[in-house]
N, C-alpha and C positions, 0 to 999 in steps of 0.2 A: 450605656447604649451599645448595640451590637454593630458589628460589621460583618460583611460577607465578601466572598471573592467571586470573580468572574474572569474567564480567560478566553476571549473571543477572537483574538487576532491572528491572522496568518502572516507568515514571515516571507521576506524576499520576493515581494510581488514582482512578477514578470513584466517588464516594460516592453511593449511591442506596438507596431503600427498595424492597427486593426484593418485598415483598408488593404494594406499590402498582404495580409494573411488572407483576406477574402479573395483578393485577386488570384492568389496562388492556388487556393481551394477550387475556384472556378476553372483555372487552367487545368488542373488535375482531372476534374470532372470531365472536361473536353477530351483529355487524353484517353480516359476510360471508355467514354462513349464512342470514340473513334476506333476503338479496339486495338490500341497500340500500347497499352498499359504495361505489358511485359517488357517493352522496349525502354520504358521510362520509370523503372521501379525505384531508381535512386531519387528522382525528382518527387515521386509520390511519398517516399520514405521521409524525405526532409519535410514535406508539408505535413505529414501526419504528426511528426514531432512538434512542429509549430502548433498544430491543433491541441496537442497535449499541454504545451506550455502556455497557451492562451485561452484555454477553456472553450475551445470550439469542439465539444464532445461529439455531438451528432454527426458533424461533418467528418471528423476524424474516424468514427466507427464506419461511416459510409465508405471512405477510402480504404480502410483496413479490410472490410468484408469483400470489396471488389477485388482486391488482391487474393485473398484467401480462397475465392472461388476458383481461380485457375492455379493457385499455388497453395494447397492445403496443408502441405508439410513444411511450411516455412515457419519455424519456431519463433523467429523474431517478430512476425506480424501477429502470431497468437499472443505474445507478450504485449505488444502494443494494444491489442484489443482488451487484454486483461486490465492494463493501466487505465484506459479510457473508461472501462466499466467500473473500476474502482472509483475513478473520478465522478462517475455518474451515481455512485452509491448503490450500484446493483452488484452486491457482493457474491451472491451465489454464481452468477454468470461469470463474473470475474474470476472466481475460484476455478470454474470449469475451464476457462481460457488458459489459465496459468498451468493447470493440470496437463492440457494438451501441449503447451510450450515445453514443459519439463519432460514429457513422455518423448519429445523429439530431441531435447537437449538437456539431459538430467542434472548436469552440474552447472547450468547457467545461474550465476549468482544474482543477476538482476531479476530474473523471474522467481528465484526463490525468496528474495527480499520482498517482492511485491505480492507473492503468494501468501506470505506471512501477515501482510496487511489485510488481505482479504479474510484469512483465518481469524485474526484479531476482531475484526468487525462482525464476524459471524459467531464470535465469542467462543471459538475453538482455541482457547489460550495455550493449552498444552501442546496442540499441534503446531501453533505458531512458534512456540518456544523451540520445539524440535526443529522446525524448518530453519530458524535463524542459527541454532547451534551447527547445524549442517553447513550453513554459509561460513561460519567461522572455522570449520575444519578445512573448508576449501580456501579460505583467505582469512587468516588469523589477525590481519590488520585492517579489517573492514570496519570503519567507524560507524557506517550507517547501520550495520548489524548490531554493534554494541548499543547504539542509540535505541533502535527499535526493541531490542530485548529490555533495555532499561525502562522504556515506556510501557512495556508489558507487565513488568514487575511493579511498576508505579500503579497501574490499573488494578493489580492484585493487592495493593496496599502494603507490599514488601518494600518499604522505602530504603531500608539499608542496602538491599541487593540492588535496587534501582540507582542508588547513589554510586555504588561501586562500578556499575556498567556505564553511567554517564561519564564518570571520570576517565574511564578507559576511552570513551569516544573522544573526549576533550584532549586527552594525551596525544591521540593520534591526529587530532585536528583542533588546535586551540582557537580557531575561529569559527567553530561549530556552534552557531548562535543558538539554535533550538536546544542543544544539549545543555548549555549554560542556563537557559530559561527553565527547563525542567528540573535541573539540579537545584536551582533556587527554591522551586516548589517543594521538592522532597526535603530539603533542608528545613524549610519553613514548617512543613508538616510534622517533622521530627522535633520542632521547637528548638532547633540550632539556628537562632536568628542572625548571629553575626555571619556564620558561613552562608546563610540565605542572602544577606545583604552583598556579601563578596561575589556570589554567583550572579546576582542580578546586576551589579555594577559591571561585571565582565560582559554580561549580555549587552547592556547599554552601550558599552564602548563600541561594540559591533553593530548594533541596531539603535542609534540614539533617537530615532524617531518613532519608536515603538510605544504607543500610548499604554498598551497593556503592561509593558515592561516597567514604566514609571509607577503605573498603578500598583503593580504587585510589590514594588520596593516600598511604596507608601504604606501598604498593608503591614509589611514587616515593621516599620517604624511605629505604627499604631500599636502593634503587639508589644513593642519596647517601651510604650508610653512616651515616645518622643513625637509629640504631636505637631509641633512646629516644622520638624523635618518632613513629616508625613504630608502636612498641608502643602508644602513646597513641591513635593512629587506629584501629589494629586493635581496641583495647579498646572504643571507641565503637561500631565496627561490630558487635562481639559484643553489646554492650548493646542494639543496635537489632534484631539477629537472631542468636541464640545457636545457631542451627542451620546457619549458613553455615561449612562446614568450612575454607574457604580462609583465613578470618581467624584461626582457632585455628592453623592450620598455619603461616601466615607470622609470627604472634606468636612461635611456637616457634623459627622460624628466626632472628628478630631477637634473642630471648633468647640463643640459642647464640652469635651473633656477639658478644654481650657477655660471653661465658664464663659465663652464668648457666644452667648446664646442667640443674640440677634443674627450674628453671622451664620451660626449653625442653622438657624431658621431659614435664612435665604438660600443657602445651598441645598438644604433638603427639599424646599419647595421647588427647586429646579429639577431635582432628581424625580420628584412626582410629575412635574411636566413632561419629563421624558419617558417615564415608565409608571403610568398611573394604574397599572394592573398588578402592582406588587404589594401585597399586604404589609410586608415588613417595612416598606418605604413609608407607607401611610401611618403605621404605628410609631415609627421613629418621628414622623411629623408632628404627631400628637405629643410625644415626649417633648420636643422643642417648644411647642406652644405652652405645655405644662410648665417647663423650666422658666418661662416668661410670665407665668401665672395667668395665661390667657386660656382659662378653662373651657370657655364656650367653644373656642376653636379647636381645643384638644379633643373635646368630646366629638366634634364633627370628623376629625381625623381618625380617632379611634373607631367611630361608627363605620367609616369607609373601610378601614382595615377589616373589621368584622364582616362587612358585606362580602369581602373577598375570601375571608377565612373565618367562618362562624364558630369554629372551635378553638380560636386562639384565646388561651387562658390569660396570657399577658395583657391582651387588648381589653378583655372584660374586666381584669383587675384594675388596669389603669383608668378605664372609663368610670369604674366605681369610685375611685379616689377623686377623680375630677368632679363627678356629681356630688360627692360628699363636700368638696371644697366650695361649692356654690349652693350648698344647703338644700340640694335636691336629694334628701336622704332616702326616699322611698325608691327612686330610680337607682340610687347607688346600691340599695339592698337587693334589688332584683338582679343587678349585674354581679354582685359578689356572690349570691347564691348559685348563679349559673357557673361562675368561675370555680366555686368549690365542687360543684358536680364533676367538673373536669379534672381537678387536682385537689383532693381532700387532705393531702399530706403537706400542704403549703402553709407554713406558720404566717407567712405575710398575709395570705388571704384570710385566715382566722382572726388575725390582729385588726385587719381592715374591717372585717364584718363586725367585730366587737366595738370598734370605734363608731361605726355607723349606727349601731343599735344604741349606744350610749347617747349619741346625738338626738336619737328618737326618743330618749328617756325610757328606753326599754332595758332597764338595768339587769333584770333577771336573765334576759336573753344574752346580754353582754357577757354576764358571768359564764354562761354555758359556752359561749365561743371561746373565751379565754381558757376554760377547762379543756376544750378540744385542742386548743394550741398546746397546753401542758401535756397532753397525752402524747404529743409528737416530740416536745422538747421541755421536759420536766424542770429544767433549771433556768428557764427564760426568765431573766430579770424583769423586763418590761411587762411580761404578763402578770407576774406575782405583784409587782408594784401597782399595776393598774387595778388588779383585784383588790389590793389594800385600799385603794382610793374608793372603789365603788362600794365595798362593804362599809367603809366609813360614811360615805354619803347616805347609805341605806339605815345607818345607825347600828350596824352589826359590828360592834368594836371588837368583840372577841375574834371573829374571823378576820378582820382587818389586821388585828395584832399577829394573828397566825400567819397571814401572808407576808407581813413585814419580817417576821421571824424567819421565814424561808428565805427572804431576800438576804438577810444578814448572814444565814448559814452558808448560802451559796456564793455570795459576793461580799464578803466582809469589808472589802476596800471601799465600798460605796457608803461612806461614813453617814451620810444624811439619813439613811435608813434607820440608824441607832437613835437619831433625834426623833424621828417619827414614832419609833417604838416607845421612847420615853413619854411622848405626849399622850399616846393612847393609854399607857399604863396609869398615868396620872389622872386622866379622864375616868378611868375605871376605878380610881381610888385604890390602886395596887401599886405602891411605889417600892416594893421589895427588891425589884431588879433595876430600878432606875439608875442608881449609882454605878452598878456594874457596866450597863450599856454606855452610860456617859464616859466612863474611864476607857472603854474600848473605842469609842468614837474619838475621844481626844487623842488617842495614840495614833490614829490613822489619819487625823487631820487637825494638828494642833493650831493651825492658823485661825480657825473659827471658834476656838475655846471661849473667848469673852463673849462673842456674839450669842453663842449657845447658852452660856450661863444666864445672860439677859433674858433669853427666850424662856428659860426654865422658870425664872422668877415670875414672868408674866403669866405663865401657865398656872403656877401655884396660886397667884392671886385670883385668877379666873376661877380656879377650882373651889376656892373658899366662898364664892358667890353663888355656887349651884345649889 
């Protein structure tokens, strides 16, 4: 089963008295409308900063623009305008505001850092890097610049460089929670899972109530196949935010990997209840039902997954298997044919198709499917052995013997193939190689020598009656 990651959480949420902020905003509006704003700039400045911290964006912009009307060369208020516009996701206008601020105060570090944020969101990555490098020329110990540079390189998937920069930020500020968080993500992406765990643990020391931090740590444990530890962390994440579907989903994945299928089903059902428009969750629900041999329910879940993603090869393949398991072979054949149209290089799909055709007693078509599989993997033991069985059922013993011969050539350790070859040769009244294959078989599995000898006697007796 698969798992996937999601990182939705903000850090260090600002605690504020909303009514007090509203009262201060109203007071500043009265000041502006009374025409005495120039005499109360400090009061308005403090209120604008409260607006930025408490997400009163429109109110903050009104206050800023009121000041800029009579003080258009105040770089600090242009900076405030840019920050508020960044928070509003109006990055082009924010970029313009920071450009104005920096025209008035070219070396203002705060404006440079926030301008880089606008540039990043406008996908001007090289410009953002240049801006932050200028910050470090002005302030070589600016941990925020190192962090933002690291985040830019993370977005560019240059994870080694990002790790270097996040570590510099943490060296300057060991309590820089966001830097520990992103460092954990980069280590995880680079498959340095022990380092990722260490980084997430450091983050959780600072932010113990972060549900996404516990979730990410659980994901690392899943990747290490430490499923009990993963479940523990997912449970903490759920306790902190029981509406975060990814924690429920990946708890289910972890339980499934422990063969605790009932628990897995219950958790994945909850994930579906929280996020019913995710095709992957519905697909995994189908897998959970299939693990419990609840094939009708599995088919319903796979069908829902396909409604959300009609080109899901995995869902078509899985539904074909479930249809086959409840003897709805024609429906199974329809699904597997669609799956093969999406991915004709899947040996699993061709093997499934051959099994379905065999169940439909269409042995000639099953042979063609196994031959298609062998064009992809010409040493596939299962395909050759199944071909041997089918040819035997059809009475084509020479082709059956050839298939078994290929099995023994590619997989001599699978000694039962030798016994099968002996049987076919005897039935063909050609015992010239029987002894040789028996000796080879005995050498690879001496524990079944006596049983094999008895089988040979019975076969010979049977041969005399033909």
